[in-house]
GUBA-166004 format. One line per 3 residues: their letters; for each residue x negated, z, y negated of C-alpha. Coordinates in pm, whole numbers, plus 50000, padded with zeros to 5 digits. Example, Ala and Ser with C-alpha at 12.3 -4.5 7.8 and 13.67 -1.06 7.14 Angstrom:
residues 2
AS	48770/50780/50450; 48633/50714/50106
end
This chain:
residues 320
MNR	50003/50000/49995; 49724/50096/49739; 49558/49761/49829
ILL	49863/49553/49767; 49903/49753/49413; 49509/49696/49353
AGA	49546/49317/49399; 49874/49288/49186; 49675/49464/48913
MAL	49393/49224/48933; 49619/48897/48935; 49807/49047/48640
TVL	49477/49105/48479; 49352/48740/48513; 49666/48577/48420
APA	49757/48764/48103; 49543/48563/47870; 49695/48226/47997
VQA	50026/48395/47959; 49942/48495/47598; 49805/48154/47510
QNR	50133/47980/47624; 50342/48242/47417; 50086/48217/47115
TPR	50260/47964/46826; 50025/47706/46732; 49966/47700/46357
PSR	50030/47402/46152; 49723/47188/46044; 49655/47163/45697
PKP	49691/46798/45577; 49361/46599/45482; 49304/46490/45126
QKP	49401/46124/45078; 49161/45872/44919; 49327/45760/44616
VEI	49395/45383/44583; 49169/45193/44378; 49359/44972/44146
PPA	49115/44673/44014; 49085/44645/43647; 49312/44404/43468
VVV	49155/44113/43268; 49318/43924/42993; 49201/43548/42992
LQV	49254/43434/42612; 49343/43046/42549; 49035/42820/42548
DTT	49180/42536/42353; 49517/42382/42223; 49568/42110/42499
PGD	49902/42127/42689; 49861/42344/43010; 49507/42478/42903
STR	49356/42371/43216; 48987/42543/43165; 49207/42900/43119
TII	49427/42810/43425; 49118/42760/43635; 48932/43088/43517
QRD	49250/43277/43588; 49285/43137/43929; 48936/43214/44043
FDF	48989/43544/43924; 49319/43589/44117; 49146/43452/44400
GDR	48917/43775/44439; 48991/44162/44486; 48760/44288/44234
IQP	48943/44208/43920; 49323/44123/43843; 49420/43877/43585
LFL	49700/43993/43349; 49933/43711/43254; 50063/43763/42905
DSA	50322/43534/42690; 50201/43264/42449; 50343/43471/42141
TLA	50119/43786/42244; 49830/43572/42311; 49859/43407/41943
EIW	49885/43741/41818; 49565/43854/41980; 49338/43561/41905
QPG	49365/43187/41818; 49112/42919/41878; 48886/42890/41574
ARR	48942/43268/41482; 48644/43478/41472; 48782/43822/41531
INF	49017/43960/41847; 49308/44174/41745; 49284/44436/42031
APL	49591/44618/41911; 49866/44431/42114; 49658/44506/42410
AQT	49734/44881/42376; 50060/44847/42526; 49933/44682/42832
RAT	49690/44813/43110; 49426/44574/43019; 49073/44689/43041
LVV	48869/44374/42969; 48910/44050/42786; 48760/43706/42850
RAR	48718/43475/42552; 48557/43100/42652; 48489/42894/42360
PTS	48398/42522/42404; 48025/42425/42282; 47829/42114/42273
AGL	47706/42145/42624; 47967/42362/42790; 48143/42719/42744
HVE	48038/43017/42569; 48195/43287/42772; 48257/43644/42604
LFD	48346/43965/42776; 48503/44238/42584; 48586/44611/42616
VAR	48939/44658/42518; 48935/45049/42503; 48626/45052/42263
GVL	48668/44683/42110; 48318/44573/42169; 48123/44279/42321
RQE	47988/44409/42671; 47841/44079/42792; 47815/43727/42701
DYF	47648/43399/42847; 47645/43012/42824; 47740/42773/43094
RVP	47682/42403/43110; 47978/42178/43188; 47953/41809/43266
KLL	48077/41580/42970; 48392/41395/43038; 48363/41027/43026
PAN	48456/40827/42702; 48794/40650/42650; 48634/40321/42703
RLT	48432/40438/42998; 48761/40593/43169; 48911/40216/43126
MAR	48616/40091/43309; 48609/40337/43585; 48994/40267/43613
DSL	48943/39885/43644; 48654/39926/43879; 48838/40162/44112
SEL	49128/39918/44093; 48903/39637/44188; 48758/39829/44475
LGR	49121/39936/44613; 49224/39562/44585; 48907/39460/44801
KAA	49001/39720/45048; 49350/39641/45056; 49231/39260/45130
ALA	49001/39365/45391; 49278/39567/45574; 49502/39253/45548
EAL	49245/39026/45715; 49167/39297/45981; 49553/39319/46057
AAD	49581/38933/46049; 49284/38916/46283; 49445/39194/46524
SAT	49777/38979/46508; 49587/38656/46610; 49415/38858/46878
RDS	49752/38969/47030; 49897/38639/46999; 49603/38462/47176
LER	49663/38743/47450; 50004/38651/47489; 49960/38275/47514
AAA	49700/38328/47741; 49893/38550/47972; 50202/38306/47945
KTV	49984/38002/48043; 50086/37895/48395; 49815/37825/48645
PMK	49929/37619/48944; 49855/37798/49263; 49817/37591/49582
TTR	49659/37789/49816; 49597/38158/49899; 49237/38121/49795
DRA	49343/37996/49457; 49554/38284/49408; 49297/38551/49538
NAR	49038/38384/49280; 49285/38405/48993; 49335/38790/49065
RAQ	48964/38845/49086; 48919/38636/48734; 49188/38862/48598
TAR	49049/39171/48715; 48700/39068/48580; 48868/38986/48239
DSI	49023/39331/48229; 48705/39492/48343; 48505/39330/48069
SRE	48751/39369/47786; 48789/39726/47858; 48399/39778/47829
LDR	48363/39558/47529; 48406/39813/47263; 48090/39809/47112
HAT	47784/39539/47065; 47685/39469/47427; 47471/39207/47591
ADE	47615/39031/47889; 47385/39231/48133; 47519/39543/47973
LLR	47865/39471/48041; 47789/39381/48398; 47628/39723/48463
ASA	47902/39902/48299; 48155/39724/48506; 47939/39746/48812
ERL	48126/40080/48950; 48474/39911/48961; 48361/39559/49043
PNL	48062/39566/49254; 48088/39208/49344; 48093/39096/48978
SLP	47818/38834/48895; 47645/38766/48559; 47765/38384/48563
TVY	48123/38544/48592; 48052/38781/48288; 47913/38482/48079
ATL	48226/38289/48136; 48441/38559/48070; 48262/38610/47750
ELF	48290/38253/47645; 48659/38220/47729; 48692/38506/47515
EEL	48509/38335/47217; 48706/38052/47252; 49039/38247/47240
GLV	48857/38426/46912; 48875/38754/47073; 48500/38831/47053
RRV	48199/38689/46835; 47872/38583/46956; 47595/38728/46746
AVE	47226/38608/46759; 46956/38820/46701; 46598/38781/46626
AGP	46482/38884/46987; 46652/38930/47297; 46973/38777/47447
ALW	47282/38726/47234; 47500/39045/47143; 47880/39000/47186
DPR	48078/39185/46919; 48463/39287/46956; 48525/39267/46569
VDP	48622/38908/46449; 48694/39002/46116; 48444/38866/45844
HQH	48118/39101/45831; 47748/39056/45890; 47511/39260/46097
FAC	47169/39454/46057; 46935/39431/46334; 46669/39710/46368
RSC	46345/39568/46502; 46226/39929/46619; 46503/40069/46826
GRV	46704/39754/46876; 47018/39901/46732; 47276/39640/46566
IDL	47491/39763/46278; 47781/39622/46119; 47767/39536/45732
DVP	48107/39521/45577; 48034/39230/45374; 48140/38871/45366
ARA	47870/38621/45368; 47854/38303/45136; 47719/38064/45388
GTA	47886/37756/45239; 47545/37598/45115; 47378/37640/45461
IAV	47692/37485/45632; 47685/37198/45382; 47342/37146/45429
ARA	47376/37142/45821; 47650/36877/45794; 47449/36668/45547
AGH	47153/36661/45796; 47397/36499/46057; 47488/36834/46234
APD	47830/36973/46343; 47826/37333/46209; 48115/37576/46329
SAQ	48015/37879/46156; 47735/38075/45973; 47619/38430/46006
VVV	47383/38655/45834; 47156/38899/46044; 46946/39116/45811
VGL	46636/39243/46000; 46440/39552/45946; 46417/39931/46011
CRD	46757/40114/46035; 46802/40469/45837; 46693/40670/46141
CAG	46369/40463/46208; 46283/40446/45856; 46354/40821/45799
GPA	46530/40718/45457; 46833/40917/45310; 47164/40926/45429
DV	47450/40663/45304; 47635/40771/44995
end
């Protein structure tokens, strides 16, 4: 009996702190002080000039508004006129006392750019100033010349686009006529040969998306058509040339290239790496054709191939 009482007393002694901890009411925690919200200083940008919209002042306000360090304060035109007007020397800070503006920015045009001043509204004194160079605007006559030049450039671009669309339309029509042309089939061998020829034309047309030689087209089509031969490639390219789908380009060295672009343009051939680059400029080759015809020849067309070092091989600047 005594042992039981002793064991109960020891258990009560061990559990007493846990019971007291459960019955103890937790004290409310003291709230931590919050960091005050920082309000960026408000800045008033005075008018720069008297032109409608005052684009310079609008740009300055927009740049201030995009940042988070200062906040532009927009005032009505009457208040701005009361504070300062272009041409005046002194700034009237009194109307700003009713606002939360802390700084005033005044930008005045100079012969080379802008003279920008920063004023302290509370003290009414100049805090900082600096001069900024601004590119000069074109004179009125230069603006007319620039507009006419742009109109001429847009006209040439529109003409080139119309020629390209016409070339695409002619190509599509040629393909439709070639596809609609019926070929008499007498034997199974004829039909098989026609199918092989059509497959070769489709494969070569698919690979001909750049300046390429007949050997390059043969290698590119070898995976799909392992039995394709070089004479077949040449025959197909000559057929495409006859239909106006490709253009043969004769370079200074090496085999002829085949160009999928048939619109008027010329070429530049690099004598170092062998690249052939399109030059979007029409050639005035009428004199050369006339001389060839006068010599008794029968010229079909003329083309210009400029030979030299390309931009990468010459290490020159990029195109502007």
